[in-house]
Each structure stands twice: as C-alpha cells, then as structure tokens.
C-alpha positions in Angstrom: 0.0 0.0 0.0 3.0 2.2 -0.5 1.6 5.1 -2.6 -1.8 3.8 -3.4 -4.5 6.5 -3.0 -7.0 5.9 -0.2 -10.6 6.6 -1.3 -13.0 8.0 1.3 -15.9 8.4 -1.2 -17.9 6.0 0.9 -18.7 9.0 3.1 -20.1 11.0 0.2 -23.0 8.8 -0.9 -26.6 9.7 -1.8 -28.4 11.9 0.6 -25.2 13.1 2.4 -25.2 16.8 2.9 -22.4 18.6 1.1 -21.0 22.1 1.1 -20.4 23.7 -2.4 -17.6 26.1 -3.2 -17.0 27.8 -6.5 -13.5 27.7 -8.0 -11.1 30.0 -6.1 -13.2 30.2 -2.9 -11.4 29.5 0.4 -12.8 26.5 2.3 -10.8 27.4 5.4 -7.7 29.4 6.2 -4.5 28.5 8.1 -5.2 29.5 11.7 -9.0 29.1 11.6 -10.6 27.0 14.3 -10.9 23.3 13.4 -13.7 20.9 14.3 -14.2 18.6 11.3 -12.4 16.9 8.5 -13.7 17.0 4.9 -14.1 14.5 2.0 -14.1 15.8 -1.5 -17.3 14.7 -3.1 -16.7 16.4 -6.5 -14.2 18.7 -8.1 -10.7 19.5 -6.8 -9.2 21.4 -3.9 -5.7 22.7 -3.2 -4.0 22.5 0.2 -1.6 25.5 0.6 0.7 26.8 3.2 1.5 30.4 2.4 2.4 30.5 -1.3 3.4 26.9 -1.3 1.1 24.2 -2.9 1.3 21.2 -0.6 -1.2 18.9 -2.4 -4.2 18.8 -4.8 -7.0 16.5 -4.0 -9.7 15.0 -6.2 -12.9 13.2 -5.5 -12.6 10.8 -2.5 -9.7 12.6 -0.9 -9.8 13.9 2.6 -8.4 17.1 4.2 -8.5 18.7 7.6 -8.1 15.4 9.4 -5.8 16.9 12.0 -8.9 18.7 13.4 -10.1 15.4 14.8 -6.8 14.6 16.4 -5.6 17.7 18.2 -8.4 20.4 18.1 -5.6 23.0 17.2 -6.1 25.8 14.6 -5.9 24.8 10.9 -2.3 24.3 9.8 -3.0 25.1 6.1 -5.4 26.9 3.8 -7.7 24.9 1.5 -9.0 26.5 -1.7 -11.4 25.1 -4.3 -9.3 24.6 -7.4 -12.5 23.9 -9.4 -16.1 24.1 -8.5 -16.1 21.6 -5.6 -18.5 19.9 -3.2 -17.1 18.7 0.1 -18.7 16.6 2.9 -17.9 17.6 6.5 -17.2 14.8 9.0 -17.6 15.7 12.6 -15.7 14.1 15.5 -19.0 12.2 16.4 -19.3 10.8 12.9 -15.6 9.9 12.8 -15.9 8.0 16.1 -18.9 6.2 14.7 -17.0 5.2 11.6 -14.0 4.0 13.7 -16.2 1.9 16.0 -18.0 0.2 13.1 -15.1 0.1 10.7 -11.8 0.1 12.6 -9.8 0.0 9.3 -11.2 3.5 8.6 -9.0 5.0 11.4 -5.9 3.3 9.9 -6.7 4.8 6.5 -7.0 8.3 8.0 -3.6 7.7 9.8 -2.0 6.6 6.6 -3.1 9.8 4.9 -1.7 11.9 7.8 1.6 9.9 7.8 2.1 10.4 4.0 1.5 14.1 4.4 3.9 14.4 7.3 6.6 12.4 5.4 6.3 14.8 2.4 6.7 17.9 4.5 
C-alpha cells in the first residue's frame, strides 16, 4: 500500500449533505478554528501553506483530518481549485466510523503519515 491513494468516497453517498464552493473560494484558512475533516465529493481542492502548494485533492480525498486529532487551529489553507463539493465529517461521525469500521482509522492515519513524510 506504499503510494496507493485511499478513497474515502464511501462518506459522500446519496443523501449526504455537502457544502459547495466555486473555483477559487477559500474553504478554510490557516489559523482558523478546526472541528471537522472533509471529504471531496466532486471537483478538486488545493492545500496550501503560504504561497506553497502542498497537495491537490480530487474526489474521494480527505483534508482537515488533524482537526479530529488535536483540536488546534488549521495548519494550512484549502481552496477550491475547481467548483467543488465537500462533505464535512464531525468528531462524532468519525468515532462512529471508527467503531463500526476500525480500518477507517488506519486509513486516516495513513493519509496523515504520508503528508507528514512529504513535509
């Protein structure tokens, strides 16, 4: 599972409420309070720190996962690269997923570990 993308689109199925952002709109800024992670339902988003592009995510990718681990302010800014729809996942939903699908937590940790290794 070295560099295989992990797909979290299971969390974006029919009837799941999504937030829509037009291309260029900021989803959250570095330093903002953090309470949820997000799954990209459609479109693409960019994760940025200052002027540096850290990563571009497509459908099924997650961002903001550190919010559920340490409740610290956001460590990066996320901008809709294209028109994008994202699904918020609260700590309560996250804990439900972990309790019913323990492998889910491992997949979130793998995403976090990959990002830490890259930086």
